[in-house]
Structure formats: structure tokens, C-alpha cells
All heavy atoms as a GROMACS GRO file, in nm:
protein
  568
    1MET      N    1   0.889   4.014  -1.386
    1MET     CA    2   0.879   3.887  -1.332
    1MET      C    3   0.735   3.841  -1.300
    1MET      O    4   0.667   3.922  -1.240
    1MET     CB    5   0.968   3.884  -1.197
    1MET     CG    6   0.983   3.744  -1.141
    1MET     SD    7   1.113   3.768  -1.014
    1MET     CE    8   1.032   3.681  -0.888
    2GLN      N    9   0.692   3.731  -1.343
    2GLN     CA   10   0.559   3.688  -1.318
    2GLN      C   11   0.543   3.621  -1.193
    2GLN      O   12   0.636   3.554  -1.143
    2GLN     CB   13   0.527   3.588  -1.432
    2GLN     CG   14   0.443   3.643  -1.539
    2GLN     CD   15   0.395   3.538  -1.637
    2GLN    OE1   16   0.455   3.438  -1.642
    2GLN    NE2   17   0.280   3.567  -1.707
    3ARG      N   18   0.433   3.638  -1.126
    3ARG     CA   19   0.407   3.580  -1.002
    3ARG      C   20   0.333   3.452  -1.024
    3ARG      O   21   0.259   3.431  -1.118
    3ARG     CB   22   0.314   3.670  -0.922
    3ARG     CG   23   0.342   3.689  -0.784
    3ARG     CD   24   0.250   3.789  -0.714
    3ARG     NE   25   0.171   3.712  -0.626
    3ARG     CZ   26   0.084   3.762  -0.548
    3ARG    NH1   27   0.064   3.891  -0.542
    3ARG    NH2   28   0.022   3.683  -0.455
    4HIS      N   29   0.380   3.350  -0.950
    4HIS     CA   30   0.315   3.212  -0.955
    4HIS      C   31   0.171   3.222  -0.919
    4HIS      O   32   0.144   3.272  -0.800
    4HIS     CB   33   0.388   3.117  -0.860
    4HIS     CG   34   0.334   2.982  -0.874
    4HIS    ND1   35   0.226   2.941  -0.796
    4HIS    CD2   36   0.372   2.875  -0.937
    4HIS    CE1   37   0.197   2.814  -0.822
    4HIS    NE2   38   0.287   2.764  -0.910
    5ARG      N   39   0.083   3.180  -0.985
    5ARG     CA   40  -0.055   3.181  -0.951
    5ARG      C   41  -0.106   3.059  -0.895
    5ARG      O   42  -0.077   2.948  -0.946
    5ARG     CB   43  -0.135   3.212  -1.084
    5ARG     CG   44  -0.283   3.244  -1.051
    5ARG     CD   45  -0.332   3.336  -1.144
    5ARG     NE   46  -0.449   3.394  -1.085
    5ARG     CZ   47  -0.550   3.432  -1.153
    5ARG    NH1   48  -0.554   3.436  -1.280
    5ARG    NH2   49  -0.660   3.486  -1.088
    6SER      N   50  -0.155   3.060  -0.774
    6SER     CA   51  -0.191   2.933  -0.696
    6SER      C   52  -0.320   2.883  -0.762
    6SER      O   53  -0.404   2.947  -0.812
    6SER     CB   54  -0.232   2.976  -0.556
    6SER     OG   55  -0.273   2.872  -0.493
    7SER      N   56  -0.327   2.745  -0.765
    7SER     CA   57  -0.443   2.669  -0.818
    7SER      C   58  -0.550   2.673  -0.720
    7SER      O   59  -0.664   2.657  -0.753
    7SER     CB   60  -0.399   2.526  -0.855
    7SER     OG   61  -0.356   2.467  -0.746
    8HIS      N   62  -0.522   2.698  -0.592
    8HIS     CA   63  -0.629   2.700  -0.487
    8HIS      C   64  -0.635   2.841  -0.421
    8HIS      O   65  -0.528   2.883  -0.376
    8HIS     CB   66  -0.605   2.593  -0.383
    8HIS     CG   67  -0.597   2.453  -0.439
    8HIS    ND1   68  -0.713   2.392  -0.485
    8HIS    CD2   69  -0.498   2.368  -0.452
    8HIS    CE1   70  -0.675   2.268  -0.522
    8HIS    NE2   71  -0.545   2.256  -0.514
    9PRO      N   72  -0.738   2.898  -0.418
    9PRO     CA   73  -0.756   3.031  -0.351
    9PRO      C   74  -0.714   3.034  -0.208
    9PRO      O   75  -0.656   3.131  -0.164
    9PRO     CB   76  -0.911   3.070  -0.375
    9PRO     CG   77  -0.965   2.974  -0.459
    9PRO     CD   78  -0.875   2.854  -0.467
   10TRP      N   79  -0.740   2.921  -0.135
   10TRP     CA   80  -0.708   2.912   0.007
   10TRP      C   81  -0.549   2.914   0.031
   10TRP      O   82  -0.506   2.950   0.130
   10TRP     CB   83  -0.767   2.798   0.075
   10TRP     CG   84  -0.752   2.670   0.011
   10TRP    CD1   85  -0.836   2.624  -0.069
   10TRP    CD2   86  -0.652   2.582   0.024
   10TRP    NE1   87  -0.798   2.493  -0.112
   10TRP    CE2   88  -0.668   2.469  -0.060
   10TRP    CE3   89  -0.530   2.577   0.092
   10TRP    CZ2   90  -0.587   2.357  -0.071
   10TRP    CZ3   91  -0.444   2.470   0.083
   10TRP    CH2   92  -0.474   2.362   0.002
   11GLU      N   93  -0.476   2.875  -0.071
   11GLU     CA   94  -0.336   2.870  -0.062
   11GLU      C   95  -0.274   3.012  -0.044
   11GLU      O   96  -0.163   3.023   0.021
   11GLU     CB   97  -0.260   2.801  -0.176
   11GLU     CG   98  -0.287   2.649  -0.186
   11GLU     CD   99  -0.213   2.595  -0.309
   11GLU    OE1  100  -0.154   2.670  -0.387
   11GLU    OE2  101  -0.231   2.476  -0.321
   12ARG      N  102  -0.339   3.112  -0.096
   12ARG     CA  103  -0.286   3.244  -0.081
   12ARG      C  104  -0.290   3.295   0.064
   12ARG      O  105  -0.220   3.388   0.104
   12ARG     CB  106  -0.363   3.344  -0.178
   12ARG     CG  107  -0.328   3.313  -0.329
   12ARG     CD  108  -0.395   3.418  -0.414
   12ARG     NE  109  -0.445   3.331  -0.533
   12ARG     CZ  110  -0.562   3.317  -0.566
   12ARG    NH1  111  -0.668   3.385  -0.510
   12ARG    NH2  112  -0.589   3.246  -0.668
   13THR      N  113  -0.388   3.248   0.138
   13THR     CA  114  -0.401   3.297   0.279
   13THR      C  115  -0.344   3.208   0.384
   13THR      O  116  -0.333   3.242   0.494
   13THR     CB  117  -0.551   3.310   0.309
   13THR    OG1  118  -0.618   3.191   0.285
   13THR    CG2  119  -0.626   3.414   0.217
   14MET      N  120  -0.309   3.081   0.346
   14MET     CA  121  -0.254   2.987   0.444
   14MET      C  122  -0.104   2.997   0.454
   14MET      O  123  -0.044   3.030   0.356
   14MET     CB  124  -0.290   2.845   0.410
   14MET     CG  125  -0.438   2.808   0.414
   14MET     SD  126  -0.471   2.639   0.380
   14MET     CE  127  -0.400   2.549   0.507
   15PRO      N  128  -0.049   2.965   0.574
   15PRO     CA  129   0.094   2.964   0.584
   15PRO      C  130   0.151   2.855   0.492
   15PRO      O  131   0.091   2.755   0.460
   15PRO     CB  132   0.111   2.932   0.734
   15PRO     CG  133  -0.010   2.954   0.799
   15PRO     CD  134  -0.117   2.945   0.700
   16HIS      N  135   0.280   2.871   0.448
   16HIS     CA  136   0.337   2.789   0.351
   16HIS      C  137   0.345   2.643   0.402
   16HIS      O  138   0.316   2.541   0.336
   16HIS     CB  139   0.482   2.839   0.321
   16HIS     CG  140   0.550   2.761   0.225
   16HIS    ND1  141   0.526   2.761   0.088
   16HIS    CD2  142   0.653   2.663   0.235
   16HIS    CE1  143   0.603   2.681   0.024
   16HIS    NE2  144   0.684   2.619   0.110
   17SER      N  145   0.370   2.619   0.534
   17SER     CA  146   0.377   2.483   0.586
   17SER      C  147   0.249   2.401   0.583
   17SER      O  148   0.243   2.289   0.558
   17SER     CB  149   0.434   2.490   0.726
   17SER     OG  150   0.347   2.556   0.814
   18LEU      N  151   0.147   2.482   0.603
   18LEU     CA  152   0.014   2.414   0.601
   18LEU      C  153  -0.037   2.382   0.460
   18LEU      O  154  -0.100   2.292   0.436
   18LEU     CB  155  -0.095   2.510   0.668
   18LEU     CG  156  -0.081   2.534   0.818
   18LEU    CD1  157  -0.190   2.624   0.863
   18LEU    CD2  158  -0.092   2.404   0.884
   19VAL      N  159   0.008   2.464   0.358
   19VAL     CA  160  -0.034   2.437   0.226
   19VAL      C  161   0.034   2.301   0.184
   19VAL      O  162  -0.029   2.218   0.116
   19VAL     CB  163   0.026   2.552   0.125
   19VAL    CG1  164   0.007   2.514  -0.016
   19VAL    CG2  165  -0.055   2.679   0.159
   20HIS      N  166   0.166   2.279   0.218
   20HIS     CA  167   0.223   2.149   0.184
   20HIS      C  168   0.168   2.038   0.258
   20HIS      O  169   0.162   1.929   0.205
   20HIS     CB  170   0.375   2.166   0.202
   20HIS     CG  171   0.436   2.255   0.093
   20HIS    ND1  172   0.453   2.220  -0.032
   20HIS    CD2  173   0.487   2.384   0.098
   20HIS    CE1  174   0.492   2.311  -0.109
   20HIS    NE2  175   0.518   2.417  -0.029
   21SER      N  176   0.132   2.051   0.389
   21SER     CA  177   0.069   1.941   0.459
   21SER      C  178  -0.071   1.904   0.405
   21SER      O  179  -0.103   1.793   0.399
   21SER     CB  180   0.052   1.972   0.604
   21SER     OG  181  -0.032   2.077   0.630
   22ALA      N  182  -0.137   2.011   0.348
   22ALA     CA  183  -0.269   1.984   0.276
   22ALA      C  184  -0.242   1.902   0.150
   22ALA      O  185  -0.322   1.810   0.122
   22ALA     CB  186  -0.336   2.111   0.252
   23ASP      N  187  -0.126   1.924   0.077
   23ASP     CA  188  -0.098   1.852  -0.049
   23ASP      C  189  -0.058   1.714  -0.004
   23ASP      O  190  -0.104   1.614  -0.081
   23ASP     CB  191   0.017   1.916  -0.106
   23ASP     CG  192  -0.013   2.048  -0.170
   23ASP    OD1  193  -0.131   2.072  -0.201
   23ASP    OD2  194   0.078   2.115  -0.209
   24ALA      N  195  -0.004   1.691   0.111
   24ALA     CA  196   0.037   1.552   0.158
   24ALA      C  197  -0.093   1.469   0.182
   24ALA      O  198  -0.087   1.348   0.184
   24ALA     CB  199   0.132   1.562   0.272
   25MET      N  200  -0.196   1.540   0.208
   25MET     CA  201  -0.322   1.466   0.247
   25MET      C  202  -0.411   1.432   0.131
   25MET      O  203  -0.514   1.367   0.141
   25MET     CB  204  -0.399   1.539   0.356
   25MET     CG  205  -0.328   1.554   0.486
   25MET     SD  206  -0.424   1.659   0.608
   25MET     CE  207  -0.569   1.551   0.637
   26SER      N  208  -0.364   1.463   0.008
   26SER     CA  209  -0.449   1.439  -0.101
   26SER      C  210  -0.444   1.296  -0.136
   26SER      O  211  -0.376   1.214  -0.100
   26SER     CB  212  -0.404   1.521  -0.223
   26SER     OG  213  -0.286   1.469  -0.281
   27ASP      N  214  -0.548   1.247  -0.216
   27ASP     CA  215  -0.565   1.112  -0.261
   27ASP      C  216  -0.468   1.081  -0.372
   27ASP      O  217  -0.438   0.959  -0.400
   27ASP     CB  218  -0.704   1.091  -0.308
   27ASP     CG  219  -0.807   1.086  -0.198
   27ASP    OD1  220  -0.752   1.074  -0.078
   27ASP    OD2  221  -0.924   1.107  -0.223
   28LYS      N  222  -0.403   1.176  -0.424
   28LYS     CA  223  -0.306   1.152  -0.537
   28LYS      C  224  -0.171   1.124  -0.482
   28LYS      O  225  -0.119   1.197  -0.391
   28LYS     CB  226  -0.302   1.272  -0.625
   28LYS     CG  227  -0.427   1.300  -0.697
   28LYS     CD  228  -0.430   1.420  -0.791
   28LYS     CE  229  -0.565   1.460  -0.850
   28LYS     NZ  230  -0.551   1.575  -0.930
   29PRO      N  231  -0.099   1.022  -0.534
   29PRO     CA  232   0.038   0.995  -0.475
   29PRO      C  233   0.135   1.114  -0.526
   29PRO      O  234   0.114   1.176  -0.634
   29PRO     CB  235   0.075   0.868  -0.553
   29PRO     CG  236  -0.020   0.862  -0.676
   29PRO     CD  237  -0.132   0.933  -0.631
   30ASN      N  238   0.235   1.143  -0.440
   30ASN     CA  239   0.338   1.225  -0.474
   30ASN      C  240   0.440   1.160  -0.562
   30ASN      O  241   0.515   1.070  -0.521
   30ASN     CB  242   0.412   1.274  -0.340
   30ASN     CG  243   0.509   1.378  -0.370
   30ASN    OD1  244   0.548   1.410  -0.480
   30ASN    ND2  245   0.554   1.444  -0.259
   31LEU      N  246   0.440   1.189  -0.696
   31LEU     CA  247   0.523   1.120  -0.790
   31LEU      C  248   0.668   1.142  -0.763
   31LEU      O  249   0.746   1.041  -0.797
   31LEU     CB  250   0.481   1.163  -0.935
   31LEU     CG  251   0.341   1.131  -0.975
   31LEU    CD1  252   0.327   1.175  -1.118
   31LEU    CD2  253   0.320   0.989  -0.976
   32CYS      N  254   0.712   1.255  -0.713
   32CYS     CA  255   0.850   1.270  -0.673
   32CYS      C  256   0.900   1.166  -0.589
   32CYS      O  257   1.013   1.108  -0.593
   32CYS     CB  258   0.870   1.405  -0.612
   32CYS     SG  259   0.850   1.541  -0.735
   33GLU      N  260   0.814   1.130  -0.472
   33GLU     CA  261   0.852   1.036  -0.377
   33GLU      C  262   0.858   0.888  -0.448
   33GLU      O  263   0.944   0.808  -0.414
   33GLU     CB  264   0.761   1.035  -0.257
   33GLU     CG  265   0.781   1.157  -0.173
   33GLU     CD  266   0.681   1.165  -0.058
   33GLU    OE1  267   0.627   1.054  -0.023
   33GLU    OE2  268   0.669   1.266   0.007
   34ILE      N  269   0.771   0.866  -0.530
   34ILE     CA  270   0.762   0.731  -0.599
   34ILE      C  271   0.883   0.716  -0.686
   34ILE      O  272   0.949   0.605  -0.681
   34ILE     CB  273   0.638   0.722  -0.670
   34ILE    CG1  274   0.516   0.728  -0.582
   34ILE    CG2  275   0.633   0.593  -0.768
   34ILE    CD1  276   0.382   0.722  -0.653
   35ILE      N  277   0.922   0.816  -0.745
   35ILE     CA  278   1.035   0.806  -0.843
   35ILE      C  279   1.167   0.785  -0.771
   35ILE      O  280   1.248   0.716  -0.811
   35ILE     CB  281   1.048   0.934  -0.933
   35ILE    CG1  282   0.937   0.935  -1.038
   35ILE    CG2  283   1.172   0.939  -1.012
   35ILE    CD1  284   0.907   1.057  -1.114
   36GLN      N  285   1.169   0.856  -0.657
   36GLN     CA  286   1.298   0.851  -0.575
   36GLN      C  287   1.307   0.724  -0.480
   36GLN      O  288   1.411   0.698  -0.423
   36GLN     CB  289   1.307   0.978  -0.489
   36GLN     CG  290   1.330   1.103  -0.568
   36GLN     CD  291   1.320   1.222  -0.488
   36GLN    OE1  292   1.288   1.225  -0.360
   36GLN    NE2  293   1.351   1.339  -0.544
   37PHE      N  294   1.200   0.649  -0.477
   37PHE     CA  295   1.191   0.541  -0.383
   37PHE      C  296   1.297   0.437  -0.426
   37PHE      O  297   1.306   0.397  -0.543
   37PHE     CB  298   1.055   0.474  -0.382
   37PHE     CG  299   1.047   0.354  -0.288
   37PHE    CD1  300   1.026   0.382  -0.160
   37PHE    CD2  301   1.043   0.229  -0.330
   37PHE    CE1  302   1.012   0.278  -0.068
   37PHE    CE2  303   1.024   0.132  -0.247
   37PHE     CZ  304   1.014   0.148  -0.116
   38ASP      N  305   1.374   0.384  -0.322
   38ASP     CA  306   1.488   0.286  -0.354
   38ASP      C  307   1.439   0.149  -0.310
   38ASP      O  308   1.422   0.125  -0.188
   38ASP     CB  309   1.607   0.322  -0.280
   38ASP     CG  310   1.723   0.229  -0.313
   38ASP    OD1  311   1.713   0.144  -0.419
   38ASP    OD2  312   1.825   0.244  -0.248
   39LYS      N  313   1.398   0.057  -0.398
   39LYS     CA  314   1.349  -0.074  -0.372
   39LYS      C  315   1.452  -0.158  -0.300
   39LYS      O  316   1.424  -0.254  -0.224
   39LYS     CB  317   1.305  -0.151  -0.497
   39LYS     CG  318   1.174  -0.092  -0.550
   39LYS     CD  319   1.115  -0.178  -0.662
   39LYS     CE  320   1.171  -0.161  -0.788
   39LYS     NZ  321   1.124  -0.230  -0.898
   40LYS      N  322   1.586  -0.130  -0.310
   40LYS     CA  323   1.693  -0.206  -0.260
   40LYS      C  324   1.693  -0.186  -0.102
   40LYS      O  325   1.757  -0.268  -0.032
   40LYS     CB  326   1.832  -0.151  -0.306
   40LYS     CG  327   1.844  -0.171  -0.458
   40LYS     CD  328   1.979  -0.110  -0.508
   40LYS     CE  329   1.979  -0.139  -0.651
   40LYS     NZ  330   2.090  -0.070  -0.717
   41LYS      N  331   1.624  -0.077  -0.043
   41LYS     CA  332   1.617  -0.067   0.093
   41LYS      C  333   1.517  -0.149   0.163
   41LYS      O  334   1.507  -0.167   0.290
   41LYS     CB  335   1.589   0.078   0.132
   41LYS     CG  336   1.704   0.174   0.098
   41LYS     CD  337   1.673   0.313   0.133
   41LYS     CE  338   1.781   0.413   0.108
   41LYS     NZ  339   1.751   0.546   0.134
   42LEU      N  340   1.436  -0.226   0.083
   42LEU     CA  341   1.321  -0.311   0.139
   42LEU      C  342   1.392  -0.442   0.190
   42LEU      O  343   1.489  -0.491   0.133
   42LEU     CB  344   1.218  -0.341   0.033
   42LEU     CG  345   1.139  -0.240  -0.022
   42LEU    CD1  346   1.052  -0.281  -0.133
   42LEU    CD2  347   1.050  -0.173   0.095
   43LYS      N  348   1.337  -0.492   0.299
   43LYS     CA  349   1.389  -0.619   0.360
   43LYS      C  350   1.340  -0.738   0.265
   43LYS      O  351   1.227  -0.728   0.224
   43LYS     CB  352   1.333  -0.638   0.497
   43LYS     CG  353   1.386  -0.534   0.602
   43LYS     CD  354   1.327  -0.575   0.732
   43LYS     CE  355   1.362  -0.462   0.838
   43LYS     NZ  356   1.297  -0.497   0.959
   44LYS      N  357   1.424  -0.828   0.255
   44LYS     CA  358   1.390  -0.957   0.187
   44LYS      C  359   1.314  -1.048   0.300
   44LYS      O  360   1.381  -1.069   0.394
   44LYS     CB  361   1.508  -1.025   0.130
   44LYS     CG  362   1.595  -0.949   0.036
   44LYS     CD  363   1.536  -0.976  -0.103
   44LYS     CE  364   1.629  -0.900  -0.200
   44LYS     NZ  365   1.572  -0.876  -0.328
   45ILE      N  366   1.202  -1.096   0.263
   45ILE     CA  367   1.127  -1.185   0.350
   45ILE      C  368   1.075  -1.300   0.274
   45ILE      O  369   1.055  -1.300   0.151
   45ILE     CB  370   1.014  -1.116   0.425
   45ILE    CG1  371   0.907  -1.079   0.327
   45ILE    CG2  372   1.052  -1.003   0.506
   45ILE    CD1  373   0.777  -1.047   0.392
   46GLU      N  374   1.053  -1.416   0.343
   46GLU     CA  375   0.999  -1.529   0.287
   46GLU      C  376   0.854  -1.542   0.339
   46GLU      O  377   0.820  -1.544   0.460
   46GLU     CB  378   1.076  -1.649   0.335
   46GLU     CG  379   1.026  -1.778   0.270
   46GLU     CD  380   1.114  -1.903   0.321
   46GLU    OE1  381   1.228  -1.888   0.342
   46GLU    OE2  382   1.048  -2.014   0.326
   47THR      N  383   0.756  -1.542   0.247
   47THR     CA  384   0.613  -1.552   0.285
   47THR      C  385   0.589  -1.692   0.324
   47THR      O  386   0.622  -1.787   0.252
   47THR     CB  387   0.533  -1.511   0.163
   47THR    OG1  388   0.574  -1.383   0.115
   47THR    CG2  389   0.388  -1.512   0.190
   48LYS      N  390   0.516  -1.704   0.443
   48LYS     CA  391   0.479  -1.839   0.484
   48LYS      C  392   0.334  -1.839   0.496
   48LYS      O  393   0.273  -1.750   0.553
   48LYS     CB  394   0.544  -1.862   0.618
   48LYS     CG  395   0.687  -1.875   0.618
   48LYS     CD  396   0.753  -1.901   0.754
   48LYS     CE  397   0.900  -1.921   0.742
   48LYS     NZ  398   0.966  -1.946   0.873
   49GLU      N  399   0.265  -1.948   0.455
   49GLU     CA  400   0.127  -1.965   0.459
   49GLU      C  401   0.082  -1.993   0.606
   49GLU      O  402   0.133  -2.095   0.652
   49GLU     CB  403   0.078  -2.074   0.359
   49GLU     CG  404  -0.072  -2.083   0.349
   49GLU     CD  405  -0.129  -1.962   0.273
   49GLU    OE1  406  -0.068  -1.910   0.179
   49GLU    OE2  407  -0.242  -1.930   0.298
   50LYS      N  408  -0.006  -1.923   0.675
   50LYS     CA  409  -0.030  -1.930   0.808
   50LYS      C  410  -0.146  -2.053   0.812
   50LYS      O  411  -0.129  -2.136   0.912
   50LYS     CB  412  -0.098  -1.815   0.864
   50LYS     CG  413   0.013  -1.714   0.894
   50LYS     CD  414  -0.050  -1.593   0.960
   50LYS     CE  415   0.054  -1.492   0.998
   50LYS     NZ  416   0.000  -1.377   1.074
   51ASN      N  417  -0.234  -2.065   0.718
   51ASN     CA  418  -0.330  -2.158   0.731
   51ASN      C  419  -0.348  -2.226   0.592
   51ASN      O  420  -0.442  -2.189   0.514
   51ASN     CB  421  -0.467  -2.101   0.768
   51ASN     CG  422  -0.572  -2.196   0.803
   51ASN    OD1  423  -0.550  -2.320   0.804
   51ASN    ND2  424  -0.702  -2.152   0.821
   52PRO      N  425  -0.260  -2.310   0.556
   52PRO     CA  426  -0.260  -2.367   0.418
   52PRO      C  427  -0.373  -2.457   0.392
   52PRO      O  428  -0.439  -2.516   0.487
   52PRO     CB  429  -0.130  -2.451   0.415
   52PRO     CG  430  -0.104  -2.478   0.547
   52PRO     CD  431  -0.156  -2.372   0.641
   53LEU      N  432  -0.429  -2.466   0.284
   53LEU     CA  433  -0.544  -2.545   0.235
   53LEU      C  434  -0.495  -2.693   0.234
   53LEU      O  435  -0.375  -2.712   0.210
   53LEU     CB  436  -0.590  -2.503   0.099
   53LEU     CG  437  -0.651  -2.359   0.097
   53LEU    CD1  438  -0.687  -2.328  -0.045
   53LEU    CD2  439  -0.772  -2.354   0.184
   54PRO      N  440  -0.582  -2.781   0.270
   54PRO     CA  441  -0.539  -2.923   0.267
   54PRO      C  442  -0.521  -2.974   0.121
   54PRO      O  443  -0.582  -2.918   0.027
   54PRO     CB  444  -0.654  -2.997   0.323
   54PRO     CG  445  -0.778  -2.900   0.311
   54PRO     CD  446  -0.714  -2.772   0.316
   55THR      N  447  -0.436  -3.065   0.102
   55THR     CA  448  -0.404  -3.118  -0.035
   55THR      C  449  -0.527  -3.216  -0.070
   55THR      O  450  -0.603  -3.253   0.019
   55THR     CB  451  -0.274  -3.202  -0.028
   55THR    OG1  452  -0.295  -3.316   0.059
   55THR    CG2  453  -0.162  -3.118   0.012
   56LYS      N  454  -0.536  -3.244  -0.190
   56LYS     CA  455  -0.632  -3.344  -0.244
   56LYS      C  456  -0.615  -3.474  -0.167
   56LYS      O  457  -0.718  -3.540  -0.132
   56LYS     CB  458  -0.608  -3.365  -0.391
   56LYS     CG  459  -0.712  -3.447  -0.454
   56LYS     CD  460  -0.692  -3.460  -0.608
   56LYS     CE  461  -0.796  -3.538  -0.682
   56LYS     NZ  462  -0.782  -3.549  -0.827
   57GLU      N  463  -0.493  -3.518  -0.141
   57GLU     CA  464  -0.476  -3.652  -0.077
   57GLU      C  465  -0.527  -3.649   0.065
   57GLU      O  466  -0.596  -3.745   0.111
   57GLU     CB  467  -0.328  -3.688  -0.079
   57GLU     CG  468  -0.276  -3.716  -0.214
   57GLU     CD  469  -0.239  -3.596  -0.304
   57GLU    OE1  470  -0.217  -3.487  -0.244
   57GLU    OE2  471  -0.232  -3.611  -0.421
   58THR      N  472  -0.506  -3.536   0.142
   58THR     CA  473  -0.556  -3.514   0.274
   58THR      C  474  -0.713  -3.520   0.276
   58THR      O  475  -0.769  -3.594   0.356
   58THR     CB  476  -0.512  -3.397   0.332
   58THR    OG1  477  -0.373  -3.376   0.321
   58THR    CG2  478  -0.547  -3.373   0.482
   59ILE      N  479  -0.769  -3.463   0.174
   59ILE     CA  480  -0.921  -3.463   0.174
   59ILE      C  481  -0.974  -3.598   0.147
   59ILE      O  482  -1.068  -3.644   0.225
   59ILE     CB  483  -0.971  -3.353   0.065
   59ILE    CG1  484  -0.935  -3.216   0.104
   59ILE    CG2  485  -1.121  -3.372   0.044
   59ILE    CD1  486  -0.957  -3.110  -0.007
   60GLU      N  487  -0.912  -3.665   0.060
   60GLU     CA  488  -0.960  -3.808   0.022
   60GLU      C  489  -0.946  -3.903   0.148
   60GLU      O  490  -1.020  -3.985   0.163
   60GLU     CB  491  -0.888  -3.858  -0.105
   60GLU     CG  492  -0.920  -3.794  -0.221
   60GLU     CD  493  -0.844  -3.839  -0.348
   60GLU    OE1  494  -0.746  -3.921  -0.329
   60GLU    OE2  495  -0.867  -3.780  -0.455
   61GLU      N  496  -0.831  -3.880   0.223
   61GLU     CA  497  -0.802  -3.960   0.334
   61GLU      C  498  -0.907  -3.939   0.438
   61GLU      O  499  -0.957  -4.032   0.511
   61GLU     CB  500  -0.660  -3.940   0.389
   61GLU     CG  501  -0.624  -4.022   0.499
   61GLU     CD  502  -0.485  -3.991   0.547
   61GLU    OE1  503  -0.404  -3.952   0.465
   61GLU    OE2  504  -0.464  -4.003   0.671
   62GLU      N  505  -0.942  -3.810   0.469
   62GLU     CA  506  -1.045  -3.782   0.559
   62GLU      C  507  -1.180  -3.836   0.530
   62GLU      O  508  -1.259  -3.887   0.607
   62GLU     CB  509  -1.053  -3.627   0.574
   62GLU     CG  510  -0.931  -3.571   0.658
   62GLU     CD  511  -0.940  -3.419   0.670
   62GLU    OE1  512  -1.036  -3.356   0.636
   62GLU    OE2  513  -0.848  -3.359   0.738
   63LYS      N  514  -1.210  -3.832   0.390
   63LYS     CA  515  -1.336  -3.881   0.345
   63LYS      C  516  -1.338  -4.038   0.375
   63LYS      O  517  -1.445  -4.091   0.410
   63LYS     CB  518  -1.361  -3.858   0.197
   63LYS     CG  519  -1.399  -3.714   0.161
   63LYS     CD  520  -1.419  -3.704   0.013
   63LYS     CE  521  -1.456  -3.559  -0.016
   63LYS     NZ  522  -1.477  -3.539  -0.162
   64ARG      N  523  -1.234  -4.111   0.345
   64ARG     CA  524  -1.224  -4.257   0.372
   64ARG      C  525  -1.238  -4.292   0.515
   64ARG      O  526  -1.307  -4.380   0.555
   64ARG     CB  527  -1.088  -4.317   0.319
   64ARG     CG  528  -1.089  -4.336   0.171
   64ARG     CD  529  -0.970  -4.409   0.125
   64ARG     NE  530  -0.885  -4.296   0.066
   64ARG     CZ  531  -0.762  -4.283   0.085
   64ARG    NH1  532  -0.690  -4.368   0.161
   64ARG    NH2  533  -0.695  -4.184   0.027
   65GLN      N  534  -1.183  -4.194   0.599
   65GLN     CA  535  -1.190  -4.225   0.751
   65GLN      C  536  -1.335  -4.196   0.794
   65GLN      O  537  -1.384  -4.273   0.885
   65GLN     CB  538  -1.092  -4.133   0.824
   65GLN     CG  539  -0.945  -4.172   0.813
   65GLN     CD  540  -0.866  -4.070   0.876
   65GLN    OE1  541  -0.910  -3.968   0.937
   65GLN    NE2  542  -0.735  -4.098   0.876
   66GLU      N  543  -1.400  -4.106   0.734
   66GLU     CA  544  -1.546  -4.080   0.782
   66GLU      C  545  -1.631  -4.200   0.733
   66GLU      O  546  -1.730  -4.230   0.805
   66GLU     CB  547  -1.592  -3.947   0.717
   66GLU     CG  548  -1.538  -3.821   0.786
   66GLU     CD  549  -1.583  -3.699   0.713
   66GLU    OE1  550  -1.675  -3.693   0.625
   66GLU    OE2  551  -1.527  -3.584   0.757
   67SER      N  552  -1.614  -4.242   0.612
   67SER     CA  553  -1.701  -4.349   0.566
   67SER      C  554  -1.674  -4.487   0.632
   67SER      O  555  -1.760  -4.566   0.637
   67SER     CB  556  -1.682  -4.370   0.411
   67SER     OG  557  -1.557  -4.399   0.378
   68ALA      N  558  -1.547  -4.500   0.688
   68ALA     CA  559  -1.523  -4.626   0.758
   68ALA      C  560  -1.577  -4.621   0.895
   68ALA      O  561  -1.604  -4.727   0.956
   68ALA     CB  562  -1.373  -4.646   0.771
   69SER      N  563  -1.613  -4.511   0.949
   69SER     CA  564  -1.671  -4.500   1.088
   69SER      C  565  -1.808  -4.540   1.098
   69SER      O  566  -1.895  -4.540   1.017
   69SER     CB  567  -1.660  -4.356   1.146
   69SER     OG  568  -1.536  -4.306   1.146
   0.00000   0.00000   0.00000
């Protein structure tokens, strides 16, 4: 039986639980979690613009009001 060889030397000396928490802190995504993710569990929301840009008509009207003053 072959022994699994660790890719990191520190993994051989660290407790098993700490090795996995160190993996969770890596910059690489855990592909298993991505594959198992269920998009159906996400809430449906309606996006609302908090500060909408003025329309062309609104801008023109404001310009007319400024020039009339």
C-alpha cells in the first residue's frame, strides 16, 4: 500500500483539521463547492436603481429653465 505524499511539508506536522482550514484560506476556489452549489436556493430579487441618471428630456428642460432665468 502506497502512502499519500503531501504536497506541503508542513501538512505532515499539522493536525488534520488545521490542514483543511489552511486549504479553505487559499485564493483558489474549492471546485467541489462550486459544482455542488444549487442556484435554485438563491432568492429572486428585483434590482432597483437608487440614484437613476436623468433622462435627456429632463436635462433639456433644466437647461431651458436656466436660460430663462
